[in-house]
N, C-alpha and C positions, 0 to 999 in steps of 0.2 A: 504494499500499500504506499503511495507517496506521501510525504508529509504535506500537510496543508500549508502552502507557502503564505497564506493570508487568513489569520483566524477569522471566524464569522463576525459580522457586526452584532452589536448587542441585541437590538430588536428592530422590528418593522412594524409600524402601525397601519393596518389595512383599512382604507376607507372605501374601496370599490367593491361592491357587492359581487361583481364577476369574479375577482381575484379570490375572494372568500369562498364563493361557490366552488371554484376549482381546488380550494383547499379542503372542502367538506366531504370528499371522497375518502373512505376508511382506509384504502390501500395507500393513497397518498400521505395521509397524516402519519401512517406507519413508516413509509419511506423517509419522510423528512425527519421524524423522530431518530431513526436509525442513523441518518447522516449527521444529525446534531450531536448524538451521543458517541459515536464510534469514528467520526471523520470521514474523508473521501472513500467512495466505493464505487465498483462498476455495477451496472444494472444486473449482471450475472450473480455477482456476489450477494447484492441485495435480495435477488430472487431466491438463492440458496438459503440465506439466513430466514426469510419469512415464509419460505414454501409457495413461492410464485414463479412463474415462467419468466425468463429474462425478457421476452417479448412484451409481456404485460407490464413488468417494472420499467422497461425502457421507454414505453408509451406514457406511463404516468410520471416518469421523471421529465420528459419533454413537456408535459402539461405544466407541471410545477415550475419549470423553467420559463415558460411563456409569461408567467405571472411574477417571476423575479424572486421565487422562494429558493430555488437551487440554480447552480451554474456548473458548467464544465469546469474541470481543472485544466488551466492552460499548460500546454506542453507535455501532457500525460495521455496515454492510451492511444488508441487507433480509431479509424472511422467506424470499426466494427465493435470496438470495446473501449468506450468513453468512461472516463472517471468523473464523478459528480461530487459536489459539495454543497453543504447548506450555506446560504448566504447570511443567515441570522440566527442567532441562539434563541430568540423569542419571537412570536407572532402575537400582535394584540389588536384589538379592535373595540370600538364603542357601539353597543347595540343601536344608540340613537342615530349614528351615522348610516347604519344599514337599513333600519326601519324606514327612513324617508326615501329610500330607493326602490324602484319596481322590483319585486321578488325578494326584497330584503328580509320580510318576515320569515318567509320559508327557508331561506338561507341561515338565519339566526337560529331557527328552530333545529336545523340539521347539525349545525356545528355545536350547539349546545349539547344535543343528545350525543355526539361523538366524544365531547369533553367529559360528560357524566360517565359514559362507558369506559373511557380511558382511565378516569380516577378509580372506578371500580376495579379494573384490571391491575393497577398499580398496587392497590391495597391487598387484592388477592394474592399477587405474586409476592409481596412482602410477607404475607402471613404463611404461604407455602415454603418460602425460603428462609425464614428467621432463625430456624434451628441449625442451619448451615453456617451462620455467622459468628464471629467472636462474641462471647457472652457479654462483652462491654456493650454491644449494640442493644441488648435487651434494656439496659437503663438509658441509653441515648435516644432511642426511638420514641416517637410522641404521636399519640392520637388524642386530639382535643377538640372539643366543640364549646363555643361560648354563645350565650344568649344576651343580646343587648336590645335596647329599644332606640332607634336612630331615625333620623329623617333621610331622604334620599341623598341629599347633600353630604350628610355625615357619613353616611355609608360609603359614598365615593371617595371621601377624605381618608376613611380607614383603609379602604382597599389600596388607595395610592400610597399610603404610608407603609402598609405591608409589603407592596410590590417594590418600593423603593428599598427597604431593608433587604429583601431577597436579592435584589438586583446587585447590591454592594457586595453580599457574599458570592454571588455568581461571578462578579469581576475578580474577586480574590481567590476564588476556588473554582476555575473552569472545569467542567465535566470532562472535557477533552485532554486534560492534563493530569494523568493519574499521578499520585505520590505515595510514598511508603506509608502504610497504615491506613490508607483511606479506602472507602467503598463509595460506590455511586449512591448518592442521597436524593430522593425525590421529595420535594416540598410542595404540598398541594394548598393553595390558598383560595378559599371559597367564601365570598360574602353574598348570602342569598337572603332575601325577605321572606318570611313565612307568615302566613294568616294564623296558622296553629302549628304547634310543634308535633312531629309525628310520633305516635305511640306504638 
């Protein structure tokens, strides 16, 4: 695997509903996640990693590239075997930007469902793998939920503060740079209004 000559930018904020629609495909989100976590890869390698054909992964990588989420690694690969890299570590969007556009509500619904499913897969994976980790991780891992009563503006302020804190940690401890004694850590940040707490 070639070293990524240019680390991904920190984040991209998507304002075009067409770009988010391109990202709302489950296979595309998996491909982008793999590139963000493990660095540059070919369509063939990605296909083997996630159990898809290289033709399928190649097609979906080109769709991601068309909207600026991934790009070819310059000077690597051949016409038949291209190397791809993620352009950003994070993708964000504001639902209000999408809802004002034609088809935005449907795309917001699709991408929200994908995010919820991904959060469930992450927590399930942690639960299945936790016994294989150093016992120190039992004390370090955290599952927390908090109940507050806020206005929409306060909720946005809280979410922004949480994202800023995690962003600083990401800058200091990038996932693509393993260090001795470290494991990959996933931080899930959800700020959601509820009419009623689930029972």
